[in-house]
C-alpha positions in Angstrom: 55.1 104.4 94.9 54.3 108.1 94.6 52.5 109.6 97.7 51.0 112.5 95.7 47.9 113.1 93.5 49.8 115.5 91.4 49.5 114.6 87.7 52.6 116.8 87.0 54.8 114.8 89.4 53.5 111.5 88.0 54.2 112.8 84.4 57.8 113.8 85.4 58.5 110.3 86.8 57.0 108.5 83.8 58.9 110.6 81.3 62.1 109.8 83.2 61.5 106.1 82.9 59.6 105.1 86.0 56.2 103.5 86.4 55.1 104.4 89.9 51.9 103.4 91.6 50.1 106.4 93.1 48.7 106.3 96.6 47.3 109.6 97.9 48.3 110.1 101.6 45.3 112.1 102.7 47.6 114.2 105.0 45.9 117.3 106.4 48.4 119.9 105.1 47.0 122.7 107.3 48.0 120.7 110.4 51.7 120.7 109.5 53.8 123.7 110.5 57.5 124.6 110.3 59.6 127.8 110.8 60.4 128.5 107.2 58.8 127.7 103.8 61.7 125.3 102.9 61.3 123.4 106.2 57.5 123.3 105.7 57.8 121.8 102.2 60.1 119.1 103.6 57.9 118.4 106.6 54.9 118.0 104.4 56.8 115.6 102.1 58.0 113.6 105.1 54.4 113.4 106.5 53.0 112.2 103.1 55.7 109.6 102.6 55.4 108.3 106.1 51.6 107.8 106.0 51.8 105.9 102.7 54.9 103.9 103.8 52.9 102.6 106.8 50.1 101.2 104.6 50.1 97.4 104.0 50.1 97.9 100.2 53.4 99.8 100.4 55.2 96.9 102.0 58.5 96.3 100.1 58.2 99.5 98.2 60.2 102.8 97.9 57.7 105.6 98.7 58.3 109.1 97.3 56.6 112.0 99.0 56.7 115.6 97.7 55.2 118.9 98.5 55.8 122.4 97.1 55.3 125.9 98.5 56.2 129.3 97.0 58.4 131.3 99.3 57.4 135.0 98.7 58.9 137.4 101.2 59.4 134.5 103.7 55.8 133.5 103.5 54.9 130.0 102.5 52.2 130.1 99.8 50.5 126.8 98.9 47.3 126.3 96.9 45.0 129.4 97.1 41.8 128.9 99.0 39.6 130.5 96.3 39.6 132.6 93.1 39.8 135.8 95.1 43.0 134.7 96.8 44.5 133.5 93.6 43.8 136.9 91.9 45.3 138.8 94.8 48.3 136.5 94.9 49.0 137.0 91.2 48.7 140.8 91.5 51.2 140.7 94.3 53.6 138.4 92.4 53.8 140.1 89.1 57.1 141.7 88.3 58.7 140.0 91.3 60.6 136.8 92.1 59.8 134.0 94.5 61.5 130.8 95.4 59.6 127.5 94.7 60.5 125.1 97.5 59.8 121.4 96.9 60.3 119.0 99.8 61.2 115.4 98.8 61.2 112.3 101.0 62.1 108.8 100.0 61.0 106.1 102.4 62.5 102.6 102.0 59.8 100.3 103.6 62.2 97.3 103.6 64.9 98.9 105.8 62.6 101.4 107.5 65.0 104.2 106.6 64.1 107.5 105.0 65.9 110.5 103.6 64.6 113.9 102.8 65.7 117.2 101.3 64.3 120.4 99.7 65.1 121.7 96.3 64.8 125.5 95.6 64.2 127.3 92.3 63.9 131.0 91.9 60.9 131.9 89.7 60.8 135.3 88.0 57.2 136.4 87.3 56.2 138.5 84.4 53.7 141.3 84.5 50.3 139.9 83.2 47.6 142.5 83.0 44.5 142.4 85.3 42.5 141.0 82.4 45.1 138.2 81.8 45.1 137.4 85.5 41.3 137.3 85.6 41.2 134.9 82.6 43.9 132.7 84.2 42.0 132.5 87.5 38.8 131.8 85.6 40.5 128.7 84.0 40.6 127.1 87.5 44.2 126.0 87.1 45.7 128.2 89.8 43.4 126.8 92.5 45.0 123.4 92.3 48.7 124.2 92.4 51.2 125.6 95.0 51.9 129.2 94.5 48.8 129.6 92.1 51.0 129.0 89.0 52.4 126.3 86.8 55.5 126.3 84.6 53.9 123.7 82.2 50.4 125.0 82.0 48.4 128.1 81.2 50.5 130.5 83.4 53.7 129.6 81.6 53.5 132.8 79.5 53.4 134.8 82.7 56.7 133.4 84.0 59.7 135.3 82.6 62.3 132.7 83.7 63.7 130.5 86.4 67.0 130.0 88.1 67.5 126.4 88.9 65.8 123.0 88.2 62.7 123.4 86.0 61.4 119.9 87.2 61.4 121.2 90.7 58.9 124.0 89.8 56.7 121.4 88.0 56.7 119.4 91.2 59.7 117.1 91.5 63.5 117.5 91.2 64.9 114.4 89.5 68.5 115.4 90.4 67.6 115.6 94.1 65.6 112.3 93.9 68.7 110.6 92.4 70.8 111.9 95.4 68.3 110.8 98.0 68.0 107.3 96.4 71.8 107.1 96.4 71.8 107.9 100.2 69.6 104.8 100.6 71.9 102.7 98.5 69.6 102.6 95.4 70.8 103.5 91.9 68.2 105.4 90.0 68.6 103.3 86.9 67.6 100.2 88.9 64.1 101.7 89.1 63.6 102.3 85.4 60.6 100.5 84.0 61.3 98.1 81.1 61.3 99.9 77.8 58.1 99.4 75.7 58.1 98.9 72.0 
């Protein structure tokens, strides 16, 4: 089960051979705090996974919770509140680098055990013009994603490069997921959905 409404996370899992059921946690993200952006991302992932793991429909399932924040100068940037904030954020990010932190939590509802970790990827932002930023913000996309950007969407031309796992920037690190599953004694290939003709 995926405790996230992110279509990008769901797409990553499906493309990697999984067929997860999606259950949105409903966690109030503003109520969760932590000392650093990386710890905040992990705390949010744990909160989402634990809420979904406690639901009756999750009985017997492995629940994956994820959450991403952009660490820019030690500040955790999630989804912008509005177009004005998204515009200001892009103007402050251009020509700079930030670290996309994605917390991951895998909850085994059979054993009651969970493991968690955070994957970090450096994102080097390009220098879009004010007009390009305005057009991007007007598209609405940055209002729905952590850091106000995507690597697989309209802002991709404004990202010069990354250092690390590209899937992590999209929303889920498959290598970290594999390691977390291994800690729970689960082989990732055991979870692959049957191949379709």
